[in-house]
Structure formats: structure tokens, C-alpha cells
N, C-alpha and C positions, 0 to 999 in steps of 0.2 A: 504494500500500500504506500502510495506517494504522499509525503507530508512536507509542507513548507511552513515553518514556524518563524514568524517575524517577532522582533523585539526591539526595544530601544526608543520607542516613541515617548512623548511626554510633553510637558509644558515648559517653555523656555522663553526668556526675554529676547527682544530684538537684539541682534548682534551676537547672540549666543550660538552654541554648537550642540549637536546631537549626532550620535552614530547609530544607524539602524543596522540590524542584522537579519539575515534570512537563512535559516538552517534547513537544509533539505535532507530527506531520507527516502529510501525506496527507489532511487534512480542512480544512474551512473553520472554523477554530477559533472564531471569534467567534459562531458559531451554537450552540455547545455550552455547556451548564451544566457547570461543573467541580466535582468532588466528591473528597473524601478519605474513605477508609475505613481501618479497621485490624483486624488479627486477631492476638490474643494466643494463645500456646500453649494448646491445649485449649479454646479458646473460638470462638464464631461471629464471623464478620466483622461489624463494627459501623460505623455511620455516625459520621463525625467532623465534617465541615463541608461546606458547599456555597456556591458563588457562581454566581449566574445570569448570563445574557448581559448583563443591565443592571447588574450589579455588586452586587446585593442578596446578603446573606450570612445564613447560619444555622449554628448550632453545636449539637453535642451538649452537654448540660448539664455533662458531666464535663470539658469542655475550655473552656467559655465563660469569657472573661476571660483565658485563658492562651494560646490559639491564635488566629492570624489567617490567614484565607484571602484570597488576592488573585490577580489575573490580569493578565497583560500581553499584550494581543491582538497587539501588534506583534511579540512574540517567541513567540507561540503557546505560552505557558507559564502554568501554574497553580502557585502557591506555597502552602506552609503554614509559617508562622512559628510555632514552638513555643517558648514561654517557660515558666519555672517548672516544668520537667519533673519528673514524679514516677515512682516505681518502676512504678506501674500504667499508665504510658504506654508501657511496653515492648510492642512489637508489630511486625508487618510492616505497613507503611503502603502503601496502594494508591491510586493516582489513578484516577478514573473520569470519563470525559467522556460526557455524555448529550445526545442530540438530542431536542428537543421533549418529548413526554410519556414518553420512555423507550423508544421503539420501537427506538432504536439506541444501543448503549452500547459504549464501548471501555475496556478496563482496562489499566493499566500492569502491569509485572512485579513490582512490590513492592520496597520498600526497608526494610531492618531498622533499627529504632530500639531501642536498648538503654539503659535508664536504670539505672545501677548505681554504687555507691560502691566 
């Protein structure tokens, strides 16, 4: 059974930092591209960052330079380091693992990030 367990969300002040984790089990983790998405209240889910099996990364323009995605294949975990957080980063953040061209995807349960003073 495939499981993705996210953690690390919470309440943080503007300018603060959080690190999200997504721990996977039940899959051959190093075959999957790791991605983070987020969904703010009343908005559609949007792409945040991706890391390929080879370690190449890509970011949404709104987070580039502030967020860093990484992976530890030994721990079957994808991370999202979020620095210089802004009010508009408030959302539920979802981990997504993608096999190949997207024929197989697994989503995490989501973790709430709230940026508030």
C-alpha cells in the first residue's frame, strides 16, 4: 500500500521559515519525480516546485529564490524548505510523486501553512 505522509506545516510570521517533509512508503521512491503543490482558500491548486529523479529542480516564479526542493532517496523523502515566507504563501501544501510521464501519481494528504502576524 502506497502512503505519503506530509509534515512540517504550521503557523509562522512573515519572513519566517518552515520545512515541509513528504515521506513515502510502498513505492520505489527513486523512480519518482517529487513535486509540491499548494491550494489557497478559494483558489485552484497550483504548482510550487519539482525535483526529478536526477535531482534537477524547477520552481514557480512566485517562490523562486525563497523555496528549495530537495530529496533524500535513502529516506524516501521529499522536502520543501520555505524561507522569507509571505502572507500569500498561506495554503494547504500537497506532495505529489509522479512516475514517468505522469501515468501514475500519488498525492499526500496536505499540510497547512499559515503565514500571519
